[in-house]
N, C-alpha and C positions, 0 to 999 in steps of 0.2 A: 660159735665156738672162737675162740681166739684165733686171730690171723696173725701173721708176721709184723704187721702194722699196730697192732692193738696189743703189744707186750710191753710190760712197764719197766722202767729202770728202778734201781733199789731206792726206795723213799729213804731221805735223810731226816726227816721229823715226823713224829708219831701222831700228828693230827690229821690223817688223811681219810680216818672214818667218822663220819659224822652222822647225827640223827636229826630228822626234821620233825616239824611239830605233830605230824601224824604218827610218829614212832618209825617210819621207813627209814633205812639206812642207805647210804650212798658213800661209795669208796672212790677216792681220786688219787692218781700217782702218775708221776711224770712219764711219759712214753719215750720209748727207745728211738723212735723215729721223730722226736722232736715236738710232739703234741701233749695232751693230756688223756689219760686212759680212764674210762669212768664205768664203775660197776653200779646198778641200781638194785635195790632190795625189791623183789618181786615175787611174792608167794606163788603165783600162777605159773611161775617159769620153772623148767628142771633145775633141780639145785637151789631152788629158791631166789635166785638172782637172774635178772636180765642178761644177755650176752655183753661182753665187755664193748665198750664205743671208743674210738678213736676221735678226740675233739681237738679243734684249734691246731692243726698240725702246722708247724713251722720250724722250718730247719735251723733256724738263729737261736731258738730257744734252748736254754741249758738245762740239764735234767733234775730240775729242782722246783719245789713247789710247798707253798703255805697256804694253808685252807682256813678261812676265817668264816664262822657262822655267825648270822645275827639273830637277835632275839626273835626276831619274825619268821626265821627259817630261811632266809635268803643266804646264800653261799657265796663269797668271792674268793676265788683262785688267784693268788699271787707269784709271779715268776719273774724270771731274769732274761732278757734277750739281747744279744749281741746286734749293734746298730748296723753292721756290715758284714760281709762275710769272712773276714780276717779272724782268726782266734785271739788276736789280741786287741781286737776292736774294742771301743768304749761300749759299755753296757746300760741298758735302761731297764727300769722296773716296769712289769705290765701287770693288769690284772683283768679278768673276765667275770662276769656274773651268771650265776643261774637262780632262778626265782622259785621252780618248783621242781621238788624230785623226778629225775628222768627226762625233764623237758629241755629243750635247746639253751645253750649258754651264749652270752653276748659274743662278739669278737675281741680280741686283746685290745685294750687301753693303755696308752702310756701314763706312768705317774712321773716319767724322766728319771733325773739323777741328781743327787745332792751335789756333785761336782761339775755339773752340765757344761760349765767353761774351762774344763782341764781335762783334756782327752785322757791323759795319763792315769790321773787319779779315777777317773770315771769307769777305767777298765780294772779298777782294783777294789771296787766295793764289795763287801760281804752279801750273804744271802738275807734276804729280807723275810722278816716276821710280822704277821697281821693279826690283829683280833678286833672284834667289833662289841662295843660295851652297851650296857644296858640302855643307852639314849640313842642307839643306832648310829653311834659314831665310830668310823673305821680308824684305828691306830696303826700306822705302818711304821716299822723300826728297820733300819740297816746300819751296819758297821761301815764306818768311813774309810776311806783309804789311808788315813792317818792313824786309825785304831779307836776313832770316836764313835758316836752314835747321833744319826741324824733321825727325826721323826717326822712325819707330816699326818694329817688329820683330813678325813672327809666328814662333813657333818652329815644330820639326816637329810638335808634338802639335796645332797649330792654333790656340793662344791667342796674342791679340795683347796686347804690352806697351803702357808708356805713351807718349805723346810726349815725345820728348827733344830738347833744343835744343843743336845744335852752334854752337861759337863763331865764327861767320862774320857778316862784315856786307856791305852794298852788293854782294849777290849778284846775278848776271843770270840770266835764264831760259837753260835749255838745258844743265843739269847732264847730265853723263854717267857712268853706272856700268856697269862690265865685270866679268866673272867670268872667272876664268882655268879651264882644264880642270881644276885640281886643285881648284876651287870657291873660290877666294878673291876677294873683292871689293875693288875699287878704285874710289873715288869721284873724279870731276874736276869742280869746282865753279869756273866762271868767276864773277870779279867785277870791279869797277870799277878795281881797283888791282892786279889779278893773278889768280893761280888758287889755290884752297885744294885740298889733296889729302888724302884720307884712305883708309886701306887695313887690309886684315886681314893678320895674320900667320898665320892658318889658318883653315879655314871653321868657321862657328859662333862664332869668337870676337869680341872687340870691334872697333869701327873705330877706329884710332888715326890721330892726326893727323900729316902728314909736314910737311917744310917747304914754305913757301909757294913758288910761282912767280912770277917778276916779268913773265911774258908775259901780254898782254891779247887775249883772245879775243872775236871777236864773239859777240853773244848769240846762242842757238840754232844754233850750227855744231859744237860738241864731239861727237867719238865715239871710241870705242876698240875695240881689238881684241887678242888675245894673239898675240905675232908670235915668241915663243920660250917654252920651257917656263916657266911663272911670270912671264913679261915681258910687259909691256902696252904697246903704243905707242897713245898719244895722238894725234889729229888735229883740227885747229880751222882757222879763218880769222883771219889776223891782222887786228887791228882797223882799221887805216887801209888797208892795201892790198886787204885780202880775200884774200890768198893764202893758199893751202894749206901748213901746216906740220905736222912730224911730231915727237913728243918722248917719250923713254921715260926715268923716272925713273932715277937711278944706283943701282947696288945698295949696301946699308949700307956705308958708308966708302969709296965710289967717287968718282971725279970726275965733275963735273957736265959733261955736253954739251950745247951751244944747239941748239935747234930747228933740223931740217933743212927747209929750204923744197922745195916741190914744183911750185911755181908753180900756174897753174889759178884765177887770181882772178876769172874770170868766171863762177863759180858762186855758190850761195846755199842757204842752208841747211845741215843735217849732212850728213857723207859717209856713204854706206852702204860697209861694209868685209867682205872675205872673203879666205881663203887657200884657193889651190887649184893645181894643178899646170898649168904653161903650158910646152909643149915638154920636160916633163919637171923643170921647174925649180919650186920651191916659191916661188910669187909671191903678193904683197898685191894685191888687186884694189880700186880706189877707184870709186865712182860718185856723181855728182852731178847735180843740177839746175842747168842753165846759166841765165844771165839771161834767156835767148831763151825759156825754158819748155821746152827739149828735155833729153835724157840724155846725159851725157857719161862714157867710161870711161878708166880708164888703169889698168896694171899693170907692176910692177917686181919684181925678187928680193927678198924678204922681209927687211927691216931693211938694205937697200942703197939707202936714198935718194939716195946720191951718183951711183946710176947714172942717175939723172934719169927722170921720169916725162912721157910725152906723152899729152896727152888727145885722145880720138876722138870727136867730136859725133856721135851715132847717128842724130839728126835725128828720134828719136822722141818724141812729145810726152810731157811729164813734169808732173804737179801734185804739188807737195810733194816730199816725200823719197823717193828711191828705196829698194829693199831687194835684198840679196844674200844668196845661201845656196848651200850645196853638197849636190846631191842624192844619193841612195842609190848611184849610181856614180861619185861623186867629181867631178861635172860641174858648172861655175859656173851657178847660176840666177839671173837678172835679173828683177825686177818693178818695174812702174811704174803708176801711176793716171794714165788718160789724162785729157784735158780733160772727156770724156763721164761720168767717173765709173766707168770700166769698168777692170778691171786687163788688163794687157799683160805678157807674160812671153816670154822667148827663153832658149835654153840654149847652153852651150858647145859646140861642135863638135869632136868628137874626131878626126875624118878631116881636120883640116887644121890647119897651124900656126898659132902665134901665138894671139892672143885671139880667135878667130873665132867668129862667133855665128850661131845658125840665124836664119831669118825670124819676126818678132813673132806672136804668138798673142793676138787679142783675145778676152777671155772674158766 
């Protein structure tokens, strides 16, 4: 049973539910008491999940978490910590690692701050975003105090390189970094005048700058998923209307295609994304927090945005970003944090047509 110390804060990212190589799921969320709350998929436990655990409690941690899963199933958890007890203290980026589902995690390790020699700037960095490519290289990105982007890499041997500045300016919060099944990283950086895109040609290689996009994305709303072999579809909310749009970068030399609107302007925050079979068809599922504070879902045949997407409000309370994943049986799993700080989950029903879900389980 959840205790007061194992209650979660609203997630600001939709990457907090991950699958291990054996198909087990683990959920991570920032804790209200300063640590990390973890739920581990356990078919032998009541409700199919082990009791929530509070890990790495630290009162200086900010309520933020970026989860990066490597090709071997190892998970790195990245957060932000004050360097002293003052609310305006300089910040440092930290990470902890988990090597097996349900097993202990390492302690927090500091990755420093790209403004280490400037206390005022070090207190004004953005939230980190981390991913692991197919070469087991960790890529860490953070918005600088001046509105640029710094990146740092950890190689397969475990050593961290130096902070490197990417030539970007007036960057907004909410970068999105996505990895293809082949292990290639694509970075989507919303800014005041458009979007910067960086991507790898191969896992372990350098991130190379692509052409800037002229679309304006609301801060904190971008996310992406692979929708075809090696091809990522990016989703965000349009600046003025809040409408959800989808966009795929053209192949080298290919003609550009404008973003495809999906409606759904009543939501907020980033979209949770997953692909699963619905009535035998490969579909992309989107989940969002409604302005009313409940969860809404939609699904459509993958890369067929023209087919339309109709949002269904589940009426289930949802604090912060929801999360989606596919379990060991190929069924969609939906997770939200409720207003009480406890996780709720539901699964796709295999015995009914359409996107039918089981009853919600409160953990």
